[in-house]
PyMOL Python script that loads the backbone (N, CA, C, O; Angstrom):
from pymol import cmd

cmd.read_pdbstr("""\
ATOM      1  N   MET A   1       1.098  -1.135   0.173  1.00  0.00           N
ATOM      2  CA  MET A   1       0.025  -0.010  -0.326  1.00  0.00           C
ATOM      3  C   MET A   1       0.757   1.484   0.160  1.00  0.00           C
ATOM      4  O   MET A   1       1.021   1.788   1.323  1.00  0.00           O
ATOM      5  N   ASN A   2       0.971   2.207  -0.899  1.00  0.00           N
ATOM      6  CA  ASN A   2       1.212   3.068  -1.304  1.00  0.00           C
ATOM      7  C   ASN A   2       0.691   4.416  -0.546  1.00  0.00           C
ATOM      8  O   ASN A   2      -0.297   4.941  -1.060  1.00  0.00           O
ATOM      9  N   ASP A   3       1.441   5.269   1.048  1.00  0.00           N
ATOM     10  CA  ASP A   3       0.750   6.685   1.108  1.00  0.00           C
ATOM     11  C   ASP A   3       0.709   7.244   0.955  1.00  0.00           C
ATOM     12  O   ASP A   3       0.304   8.202   1.613  1.00  0.00           O
ATOM     13  N   ASP A   4       1.279   7.162  -0.580  1.00  0.00           N
ATOM     14  CA  ASP A   4       2.275   8.760  -0.731  1.00  0.00           C
ATOM     15  C   ASP A   4       0.513   9.299  -1.779  1.00  0.00           C
ATOM     16  O   ASP A   4      -0.070  10.379  -1.869  1.00  0.00           O
ATOM     17  N   ASP A   5       0.211   7.851  -2.398  1.00  0.00           N
ATOM     18  CA  ASP A   5      -0.960   8.162  -3.591  1.00  0.00           C
ATOM     19  C   ASP A   5      -2.326   8.339  -2.420  1.00  0.00           C
ATOM     20  O   ASP A   5      -2.385   7.884  -1.278  1.00  0.00           O
ATOM     21  N   PRO A   6      -2.826   8.739  -2.784  1.00  0.00           N
ATOM     22  CA  PRO A   6      -3.777   9.830  -1.722  1.00  0.00           C
ATOM     23  C   PRO A   6      -5.387   8.897  -2.179  1.00  0.00           C
ATOM     24  O   PRO A   6      -6.230   8.535  -1.358  1.00  0.00           O
ATOM     25  N   GLY A   7      -5.438   8.727  -3.367  1.00  0.00           N
ATOM     26  CA  GLY A   7      -6.867   7.582  -4.003  1.00  0.00           C
ATOM     27  C   GLY A   7      -7.837   8.672  -4.891  1.00  0.00           C
ATOM     28  O   GLY A   7      -7.481   9.781  -5.289  1.00  0.00           O
ATOM     29  N   PRO A   8      -9.039   8.090  -5.062  1.00  0.00           N
ATOM     30  CA  PRO A   8      -9.693   9.688  -5.787  1.00  0.00           C
ATOM     31  C   PRO A   8     -10.127  10.505  -5.126  1.00  0.00           C
ATOM     32  O   PRO A   8     -10.172  10.262  -3.920  1.00  0.00           O
ATOM     33  N   ASP A   9     -10.446  11.333  -5.435  1.00  0.00           N
ATOM     34  CA  ASP A   9     -11.119  12.300  -5.101  1.00  0.00           C
ATOM     35  C   ASP A   9     -12.629  12.910  -4.906  1.00  0.00           C
ATOM     36  O   ASP A   9     -13.255  13.553  -5.749  1.00  0.00           O
ATOM     37  N   PRO A  10     -12.966  12.627  -3.867  1.00  0.00           N
ATOM     38  CA  PRO A  10     -14.616  12.388  -4.173  1.00  0.00           C
ATOM     39  C   PRO A  10     -15.339  13.934  -4.457  1.00  0.00           C
ATOM     40  O   PRO A  10     -16.532  13.986  -4.756  1.00  0.00           O
ATOM     41  N   GLU A  11     -14.872  14.635  -4.389  1.00  0.00           N
ATOM     42  CA  GLU A  11     -15.040  16.112  -5.119  1.00  0.00           C
ATOM     43  C   GLU A  11     -14.771  16.220  -6.686  1.00  0.00           C
ATOM     44  O   GLU A  11     -15.611  16.603  -7.501  1.00  0.00           O
ATOM     45  N   GLU A  12     -13.675  15.885  -6.935  1.00  0.00           N
ATOM     46  CA  GLU A  12     -13.455  15.406  -8.593  1.00  0.00           C
ATOM     47  C   GLU A  12     -14.317  14.319  -8.940  1.00  0.00           C
ATOM     48  O   GLU A  12     -14.204  13.721 -10.010  1.00  0.00           O
ATOM     49  N   ALA A  13     -15.027  14.091  -8.222  1.00  0.00           N
ATOM     50  CA  ALA A  13     -15.672  12.267  -9.152  1.00  0.00           C
ATOM     51  C   ALA A  13     -17.043  13.017  -8.994  1.00  0.00           C
ATOM     52  O   ALA A  13     -17.891  12.767  -9.850  1.00  0.00           O
ATOM     53  N   GLY A  14     -17.265  13.648  -8.289  1.00  0.00           N
ATOM     54  CA  GLY A  14     -18.567  14.401  -8.144  1.00  0.00           C
ATOM     55  C   GLY A  14     -19.304  15.473  -9.310  1.00  0.00           C
ATOM     56  O   GLY A  14     -20.368  15.648  -9.904  1.00  0.00           O
ATOM     57  N   LEU A  15     -17.933  16.040  -9.172  1.00  0.00           N
ATOM     58  CA  LEU A  15     -17.829  17.486 -10.470  1.00  0.00           C
ATOM     59  C   LEU A  15     -18.196  16.841 -12.063  1.00  0.00           C
ATOM     60  O   LEU A  15     -18.720  17.540 -12.930  1.00  0.00           O
ATOM     61  N   ARG A  16     -17.792  15.264 -12.291  1.00  0.00           N
ATOM     62  CA  ARG A  16     -17.694  14.435 -13.307  1.00  0.00           C
ATOM     63  C   ARG A  16     -18.656  14.267 -13.415  1.00  0.00           C
ATOM     64  O   ARG A  16     -19.182  14.829 -14.376  1.00  0.00           O
ATOM     65  N   VAL A  17     -19.493  13.440 -12.568  1.00  0.00           N
ATOM     66  CA  VAL A  17     -21.242  13.416 -12.230  1.00  0.00           C
ATOM     67  C   VAL A  17     -21.643  14.307 -12.818  1.00  0.00           C
ATOM     68  O   VAL A  17     -22.076  14.097 -13.951  1.00  0.00           O
ATOM     69  N   ARG A  18     -21.652  15.958 -12.140  1.00  0.00           N
ATOM     70  CA  ARG A  18     -22.463  17.127 -12.996  1.00  0.00           C
ATOM     71  C   ARG A  18     -22.344  17.152 -13.919  1.00  0.00           C
ATOM     72  O   ARG A  18     -23.238  17.434 -14.716  1.00  0.00           O
ATOM     73  N   LEU A  19     -20.827  16.780 -14.297  1.00  0.00           N
ATOM     74  CA  LEU A  19     -20.493  17.313 -15.631  1.00  0.00           C
ATOM     75  C   LEU A  19     -21.157  16.839 -16.682  1.00  0.00           C
ATOM     76  O   LEU A  19     -21.688  17.546 -17.539  1.00  0.00           O
ATOM     77  N   ALA A  20     -21.148  14.944 -16.644  1.00  0.00           N
ATOM     78  CA  ALA A  20     -21.596  14.296 -17.876  1.00  0.00           C
ATOM     79  C   ALA A  20     -23.510  14.568 -17.508  1.00  0.00           C
ATOM     80  O   ALA A  20     -24.108  14.801 -18.558  1.00  0.00           O
ATOM     81  N   THR A  21     -24.081  14.566 -16.735  1.00  0.00           N
ATOM     82  CA  THR A  21     -25.452  15.421 -16.322  1.00  0.00           C
ATOM     83  C   THR A  21     -25.687  16.427 -16.683  1.00  0.00           C
ATOM     84  O   THR A  21     -26.840  16.660 -17.045  1.00  0.00           O
ATOM     85  N   LEU A  22     -24.578  17.552 -16.741  1.00  0.00           N
ATOM     86  CA  LEU A  22     -25.357  19.002 -17.685  1.00  0.00           C
ATOM     87  C   LEU A  22     -25.257  18.441 -18.931  1.00  0.00           C
ATOM     88  O   LEU A  22     -26.315  18.269 -19.537  1.00  0.00           O
ATOM     89  N   ARG A  23     -23.980  18.038 -19.578  1.00  0.00           N
ATOM     90  CA  ARG A  23     -23.126  17.560 -21.275  1.00  0.00           C
ATOM     91  C   ARG A  23     -25.194  16.986 -21.943  1.00  0.00           C
ATOM     92  O   ARG A  23     -25.941  17.423 -22.819  1.00  0.00           O
ATOM     93  N   LEU A  24     -25.292  15.981 -21.012  1.00  0.00           N
ATOM     94  CA  LEU A  24     -26.255  14.880 -21.790  1.00  0.00           C
ATOM     95  C   LEU A  24     -27.933  16.238 -21.464  1.00  0.00           C
ATOM     96  O   LEU A  24     -29.060  16.095 -21.937  1.00  0.00           O
ATOM     97  N   GLU A  25     -27.594  17.036 -20.826  1.00  0.00           N
ATOM     98  CA  GLU A  25     -29.320  18.029 -20.717  1.00  0.00           C
ATOM     99  C   GLU A  25     -29.259  19.192 -22.013  1.00  0.00           C
ATOM    100  O   GLU A  25     -30.072  19.686 -22.794  1.00  0.00           O
ATOM    101  N   HIS A  26     -27.320  19.346 -21.649  1.00  0.00           N
ATOM    102  CA  HIS A  26     -27.410  20.118 -22.939  1.00  0.00           C
ATOM    103  C   HIS A  26     -27.938  19.435 -23.992  1.00  0.00           C
ATOM    104  O   HIS A  26     -28.909  20.110 -24.335  1.00  0.00           O
ATOM    105  N   GLU A  27     -27.857  18.497 -24.691  1.00  0.00           N
ATOM    106  CA  GLU A  27     -27.643  17.690 -25.959  1.00  0.00           C
ATOM    107  C   GLU A  27     -29.216  17.943 -26.015  1.00  0.00           C
ATOM    108  O   GLU A  27     -29.663  18.697 -26.879  1.00  0.00           O
ATOM    109  N   ASP A  28     -30.115  17.272 -25.037  1.00  0.00           N
ATOM    110  CA  ASP A  28     -31.197  17.429 -25.126  1.00  0.00           C
ATOM    111  C   ASP A  28     -32.010  18.357 -25.660  1.00  0.00           C
ATOM    112  O   ASP A  28     -32.911  18.075 -26.451  1.00  0.00           O
ATOM    113  N   LEU A  29     -31.768  19.408 -25.301  1.00  0.00           N
ATOM    114  CA  LEU A  29     -32.454  20.773 -25.429  1.00  0.00           C
ATOM    115  C   LEU A  29     -31.766  20.878 -26.435  1.00  0.00           C
ATOM    116  O   LEU A  29     -32.260  21.740 -27.161  1.00  0.00           O
ATOM    117  N   ASP A  30     -30.711  20.363 -26.933  1.00  0.00           N
ATOM    118  CA  ASP A  30     -30.632  20.851 -28.753  1.00  0.00           C
ATOM    119  C   ASP A  30     -31.468  20.057 -29.709  1.00  0.00           C
ATOM    120  O   ASP A  30     -31.909  20.596 -30.724  1.00  0.00           O
ATOM    121  N   ALA A  31     -31.769  18.464 -29.358  1.00  0.00           N
ATOM    122  CA  ALA A  31     -32.624  18.002 -29.888  1.00  0.00           C
ATOM    123  C   ALA A  31     -34.215  18.737 -29.761  1.00  0.00           C
ATOM    124  O   ALA A  31     -35.185  18.778 -30.518  1.00  0.00           O
ATOM    125  N   ALA A  32     -33.952  19.231 -28.524  1.00  0.00           N
ATOM    126  CA  ALA A  32     -35.700  19.744 -28.100  1.00  0.00           C
ATOM    127  C   ALA A  32     -36.105  21.370 -29.247  1.00  0.00           C
ATOM    128  O   ALA A  32     -37.171  21.713 -29.757  1.00  0.00           O
ATOM    129  N   VAL A  33     -34.936  21.920 -29.280  1.00  0.00           N
ATOM    130  CA  VAL A  33     -34.733  23.117 -30.234  1.00  0.00           C
ATOM    131  C   VAL A  33     -35.131  22.629 -31.638  1.00  0.00           C
ATOM    132  O   VAL A  33     -36.182  22.854 -32.238  1.00  0.00           O
ATOM    133  N   THR A  34     -34.072  21.915 -32.028  1.00  0.00           N
ATOM    134  CA  THR A  34     -34.271  21.397 -33.598  1.00  0.00           C
ATOM    135  C   THR A  34     -35.467  20.834 -33.292  1.00  0.00           C
ATOM    136  O   THR A  34     -34.518  20.059 -33.411  1.00  0.00           O
ATOM    137  N   ALA A  35     -36.927  20.234 -32.927  1.00  0.00           N
ATOM    138  CA  ALA A  35     -37.528  19.459 -33.118  1.00  0.00           C
ATOM    139  C   ALA A  35     -38.154  20.519 -33.124  1.00  0.00           C
ATOM    140  O   ALA A  35     -38.875  20.523 -34.123  1.00  0.00           O
ATOM    141  N   LEU A  36     -38.292  21.622 -32.415  1.00  0.00           N
ATOM    142  CA  LEU A  36     -39.427  23.370 -32.622  1.00  0.00           C
ATOM    143  C   LEU A  36     -39.167  23.810 -33.518  1.00  0.00           C
ATOM    144  O   LEU A  36     -40.202  24.150 -34.093  1.00  0.00           O
ATOM    145  N   GLU A  37     -37.835  24.182 -34.383  1.00  0.00           N
ATOM    146  CA  GLU A  37     -37.622  24.894 -34.761  1.00  0.00           C
ATOM    147  C   GLU A  37     -38.111  24.389 -36.548  1.00  0.00           C
ATOM    148  O   GLU A  37     -38.272  25.111 -37.532  1.00  0.00           O
ATOM    149  N   SER A  38     -38.242  22.870 -36.403  1.00  0.00           N
ATOM    150  CA  SER A  38     -39.013  22.335 -37.821  1.00  0.00           C
ATOM    151  C   SER A  38     -40.460  22.287 -37.829  1.00  0.00           C
ATOM    152  O   SER A  38     -41.116  21.795 -38.747  1.00  0.00           O
ATOM    153  N   ALA A  39     -41.018  22.896 -36.614  1.00  0.00           N
ATOM    154  CA  ALA A  39     -42.428  22.633 -36.624  1.00  0.00           C
ATOM    155  C   ALA A  39     -43.323  23.801 -37.767  1.00  0.00           C
ATOM    156  O   ALA A  39     -42.789  24.719 -38.388  1.00  0.00           O
ATOM    157  N   PRO A  40     -44.239  23.566 -37.783  1.00  0.00           N
ATOM    158  CA  PRO A  40     -44.835  24.530 -39.195  1.00  0.00           C
ATOM    159  C   PRO A  40     -44.882  26.157 -38.436  1.00  0.00           C
ATOM    160  O   PRO A  40     -44.691  27.244 -38.982  1.00  0.00           O
ATOM    161  N   HIS A  41     -45.082  25.971 -37.552  1.00  0.00           N
ATOM    162  CA  HIS A  41     -45.062  27.207 -36.397  1.00  0.00           C
ATOM    163  C   HIS A  41     -44.696  27.295 -35.393  1.00  0.00           C
ATOM    164  O   HIS A  41     -45.375  27.179 -34.373  1.00  0.00           O
ATOM    165  N   PRO A  42     -43.099  27.607 -35.488  1.00  0.00           N
ATOM    166  CA  PRO A  42     -42.696  27.018 -34.119  1.00  0.00           C
ATOM    167  C   PRO A  42     -42.611  28.186 -32.997  1.00  0.00           C
ATOM    168  O   PRO A  42     -42.579  29.277 -33.566  1.00  0.00           O
ATOM    169  N   ASP A  43     -42.572  28.290 -31.805  1.00  0.00           N
ATOM    170  CA  ASP A  43     -43.017  28.822 -31.274  1.00  0.00           C
ATOM    171  C   ASP A  43     -41.428  30.238 -30.002  1.00  0.00           C
ATOM    172  O   ASP A  43     -40.703  30.205 -29.008  1.00  0.00           O
ATOM    173  N   GLN A  44     -41.737  30.886 -30.814  1.00  0.00           N
ATOM    174  CA  GLN A  44     -40.195  31.359 -31.206  1.00  0.00           C
ATOM    175  C   GLN A  44     -40.338  31.475 -29.390  1.00  0.00           C
ATOM    176  O   GLN A  44     -39.537  30.764 -28.783  1.00  0.00           O
ATOM    177  N   VAL A  45     -41.048  32.100 -28.760  1.00  0.00           N
ATOM    178  CA  VAL A  45     -40.604  32.425 -27.222  1.00  0.00           C
ATOM    179  C   VAL A  45     -39.717  30.952 -26.319  1.00  0.00           C
ATOM    180  O   VAL A  45     -38.722  30.806 -25.610  1.00  0.00           O
ATOM    181  N   ARG A  46     -40.928  30.010 -26.957  1.00  0.00           N
ATOM    182  CA  ARG A  46     -40.299  28.768 -26.199  1.00  0.00           C
ATOM    183  C   ARG A  46     -38.982  28.213 -26.577  1.00  0.00           C
ATOM    184  O   ARG A  46     -38.230  27.648 -25.783  1.00  0.00           O
ATOM    185  N   ILE A  47     -38.603  28.520 -28.580  1.00  0.00           N
ATOM    186  CA  ILE A  47     -37.295  28.152 -28.829  1.00  0.00           C
ATOM    187  C   ILE A  47     -35.930  29.591 -27.720  1.00  0.00           C
ATOM    188  O   ILE A  47     -34.922  29.221 -27.118  1.00  0.00           O
ATOM    189  N   ALA A  48     -36.192  30.381 -27.772  1.00  0.00           N
ATOM    190  CA  ALA A  48     -35.940  31.566 -26.879  1.00  0.00           C
ATOM    191  C   ALA A  48     -35.342  31.223 -25.440  1.00  0.00           C
ATOM    192  O   ALA A  48     -34.234  31.304 -24.910  1.00  0.00           O
ATOM    193  N   ARG A  49     -36.518  30.832 -25.097  1.00  0.00           N
ATOM    194  CA  ARG A  49     -35.864  30.152 -23.152  1.00  0.00           C
ATOM    195  C   ARG A  49     -35.339  29.115 -23.421  1.00  0.00           C
ATOM    196  O   ARG A  49     -34.662  28.890 -22.418  1.00  0.00           O
ATOM    197  N   LEU A  50     -35.182  28.293 -24.124  1.00  0.00           N
ATOM    198  CA  LEU A  50     -34.618  27.078 -24.628  1.00  0.00           C
ATOM    199  C   LEU A  50     -32.758  26.964 -24.862  1.00  0.00           C
ATOM    200  O   LEU A  50     -31.834  26.308 -24.381  1.00  0.00           O
ATOM    201  N   LYS A  51     -32.973  28.203 -26.057  1.00  0.00           N
ATOM    202  CA  LYS A  51     -31.561  28.623 -26.219  1.00  0.00           C
ATOM    203  C   LYS A  51     -31.239  29.158 -25.264  1.00  0.00           C
ATOM    204  O   LYS A  51     -30.034  28.939 -25.143  1.00  0.00           O
ATOM    205  N   LYS A  52     -31.776  30.087 -24.025  1.00  0.00           N
ATOM    206  CA  LYS A  52     -31.025  30.654 -22.632  1.00  0.00           C
ATOM    207  C   LYS A  52     -30.169  29.711 -21.915  1.00  0.00           C
ATOM    208  O   LYS A  52     -29.106  29.814 -21.304  1.00  0.00           O
ATOM    209  N   ARG A  53     -31.242  28.448 -22.275  1.00  0.00           N
ATOM    210  CA  ARG A  53     -31.220  27.111 -20.917  1.00  0.00           C
ATOM    211  C   ARG A  53     -29.625  26.511 -21.505  1.00  0.00           C
ATOM    212  O   ARG A  53     -28.755  26.004 -20.797  1.00  0.00           O
ATOM    213  N   LYS A  54     -29.572  26.712 -22.786  1.00  0.00           N
ATOM    214  CA  LYS A  54     -28.288  25.802 -23.368  1.00  0.00           C
ATOM    215  C   LYS A  54     -27.289  26.578 -23.247  1.00  0.00           C
ATOM    216  O   LYS A  54     -26.299  25.856 -23.131  1.00  0.00           O
ATOM    217  N   LEU A  55     -26.772  28.496 -23.181  1.00  0.00           N
ATOM    218  CA  LEU A  55     -26.010  29.051 -22.793  1.00  0.00           C
ATOM    219  C   LEU A  55     -25.715  28.612 -21.738  1.00  0.00           C
ATOM    220  O   LEU A  55     -24.670  28.069 -21.380  1.00  0.00           O
ATOM    221  N   ALA A  56     -26.804  28.872 -21.093  1.00  0.00           N
ATOM    222  CA  ALA A  56     -26.145  28.372 -18.835  1.00  0.00           C
ATOM    223  C   ALA A  56     -25.604  27.448 -18.954  1.00  0.00           C
ATOM    224  O   ALA A  56     -24.516  27.220 -18.425  1.00  0.00           O
ATOM    225  N   LEU A  57     -26.376  26.491 -19.857  1.00  0.00           N
ATOM    226  CA  LEU A  57     -25.984  24.726 -19.471  1.00  0.00           C
ATOM    227  C   LEU A  57     -24.569  24.894 -19.539  1.00  0.00           C
ATOM    228  O   LEU A  57     -23.827  24.333 -18.733  1.00  0.00           O
ATOM    229  N   ARG A  58     -24.027  25.850 -20.721  1.00  0.00           N
ATOM    230  CA  ARG A  58     -22.841  26.135 -21.813  1.00  0.00           C
ATOM    231  C   ARG A  58     -21.538  26.209 -20.246  1.00  0.00           C
ATOM    232  O   ARG A  58     -20.622  25.444 -19.944  1.00  0.00           O
ATOM    233  N   ASP A  59     -21.951  27.233 -19.714  1.00  0.00           N
ATOM    234  CA  ASP A  59     -21.366  28.255 -19.342  1.00  0.00           C
ATOM    235  C   ASP A  59     -20.740  27.558 -18.142  1.00  0.00           C
ATOM    236  O   ASP A  59     -19.544  27.477 -17.865  1.00  0.00           O
ATOM    237  N   GLU A  60     -21.790  27.071 -17.487  1.00  0.00           N
ATOM    238  CA  GLU A  60     -21.948  25.893 -16.434  1.00  0.00           C
ATOM    239  C   GLU A  60     -20.662  24.577 -16.549  1.00  0.00           C
ATOM    240  O   GLU A  60     -19.800  24.154 -15.778  1.00  0.00           O
ATOM    241  N   ILE A  61     -21.101  24.247 -17.950  1.00  0.00           N
ATOM    242  CA  ILE A  61     -19.573  23.734 -18.343  1.00  0.00           C
ATOM    243  C   ILE A  61     -18.426  23.326 -18.960  1.00  0.00           C
ATOM    244  O   ILE A  61     -17.917  22.314 -19.441  1.00  0.00           O
ATOM    245  N   VAL A  62     -18.175  24.631 -18.745  1.00  0.00           N
ATOM    246  CA  VAL A  62     -17.310  25.340 -19.304  1.00  0.00           C
ATOM    247  C   VAL A  62     -16.378  25.482 -17.755  1.00  0.00           C
ATOM    248  O   VAL A  62     -15.259  25.107 -17.403  1.00  0.00           O
ATOM    249  N   ARG A  63     -17.369  26.139 -17.172  1.00  0.00           N
ATOM    250  CA  ARG A  63     -16.909  26.833 -15.531  1.00  0.00           C
ATOM    251  C   ARG A  63     -15.873  25.004 -14.977  1.00  0.00           C
ATOM    252  O   ARG A  63     -14.681  25.015 -14.668  1.00  0.00           O
ATOM    253  N   ILE A  64     -16.673  23.817 -15.001  1.00  0.00           N
ATOM    254  CA  ILE A  64     -16.617  22.777 -14.304  1.00  0.00           C
ATOM    255  C   ILE A  64     -15.181  22.076 -15.172  1.00  0.00           C
ATOM    256  O   ILE A  64     -14.045  21.808 -14.783  1.00  0.00           O
ATOM    257  N   GLU A  65     -15.848  21.951 -16.462  1.00  0.00           N
ATOM    258  CA  GLU A  65     -14.185  21.619 -16.915  1.00  0.00           C
ATOM    259  C   GLU A  65     -12.894  22.671 -16.565  1.00  0.00           C
ATOM    260  O   GLU A  65     -11.859  22.023 -16.407  1.00  0.00           O
ATOM    261  N   ASP A  66     -12.742  23.836 -16.438  1.00  0.00           N
ATOM    262  CA  ASP A  66     -11.746  24.463 -16.062  1.00  0.00           C
ATOM    263  C   ASP A  66     -11.004  24.256 -14.517  1.00  0.00           C
ATOM    264  O   ASP A  66      -9.841  24.361 -14.125  1.00  0.00           O
ATOM    265  N   LEU A  67     -12.705  23.800 -13.660  1.00  0.00           N
ATOM    266  CA  LEU A  67     -11.921  23.395 -12.720  1.00  0.00           C
ATOM    267  C   LEU A  67     -11.330  21.657 -12.268  1.00  0.00           C
ATOM    268  O   LEU A  67     -10.884  21.331 -11.168  1.00  0.00           O
ATOM    269  N   LEU A  68     -11.456  21.011 -13.140  1.00  0.00           N
ATOM    270  CA  LEU A  68     -11.447  19.612 -13.469  1.00  0.00           C
ATOM    271  C   LEU A  68      -9.621  19.748 -14.732  1.00  0.00           C
ATOM    272  O   LEU A  68      -8.683  18.961 -14.605  1.00  0.00           O
ATOM    273  N   THR A  69      -9.636  20.354 -15.272  1.00  0.00           N
ATOM    274  CA  THR A  69      -8.066  20.669 -15.961  1.00  0.00           C
ATOM    275  C   THR A  69      -7.118  21.069 -15.120  1.00  0.00           C
ATOM    276  O   THR A  69      -7.254  22.166 -14.578  1.00  0.00           O
ATOM    277  N   PRO A  70      -5.995  20.278 -14.848  1.00  0.00           N
ATOM    278  CA  PRO A  70      -5.483  21.157 -14.138  1.00  0.00           C
ATOM    279  C   PRO A  70      -4.717  22.218 -14.737  1.00  0.00           C
ATOM    280  O   PRO A  70      -4.757  22.360 -15.960  1.00  0.00           O
ATOM    281  N   ASP A  71      -4.028  22.974 -14.020  1.00  0.00           N
ATOM    282  CA  ASP A  71      -2.890  24.334 -14.505  1.00  0.00           C
ATOM    283  C   ASP A  71      -1.544  23.661 -14.686  1.00  0.00           C
ATOM    284  O   ASP A  71      -0.881  22.869 -14.017  1.00  0.00           O
ATOM    285  N   ILE A  72      -1.380  24.350 -15.979  1.00  0.00           N
ATOM    286  CA  ILE A  72       0.393  23.821 -16.215  1.00  0.00           C
ATOM    287  C   ILE A  72       1.013  25.068 -16.456  1.00  0.00           C
ATOM    288  O   ILE A  72       0.635  26.041 -17.109  1.00  0.00           O
ATOM    289  N   ILE A  73       2.066  24.844 -15.784  1.00  0.00           N
ATOM    290  CA  ILE A  73       2.797  26.393 -15.766  1.00  0.00           C
ATOM    291  C   ILE A  73       4.218  25.968 -17.227  1.00  0.00           C
ATOM    292  O   ILE A  73       4.937  24.973 -17.323  1.00  0.00           O
ATOM    293  N   ALA A  74       4.144  26.938 -17.934  1.00  0.00           N
ATOM    294  CA  ALA A  74       4.814  26.248 -18.755  1.00  0.00           C
ATOM    295  C   ALA A  74       6.427  27.203 -18.789  1.00  0.00           C
ATOM    296  O   ALA A  74       7.356  26.820 -19.501  1.00  0.00           O
TER     297      ALA A  74
END
""", "prot")
cmd.dss("prot")
cmd.show_as("cartoon", "prot")
cmd.util.cbc("prot")
cmd.orient("prot")
């Protein structure tokens, strides 16, 4: 047993689960927007709300990715 290896970080594991969930939700919203836009009379207000939610998800995805990416000093 090596005491130098702290093992998996539970916080990092939680962030990775959250990231996967956010990516899935983002993909689902993308499919919903595409479906609504292809309707004969698309609901522009609903589409705009879904797009706004997609942007918020994307911002959170990027934030979490930044937390999970180690800083490399060159």
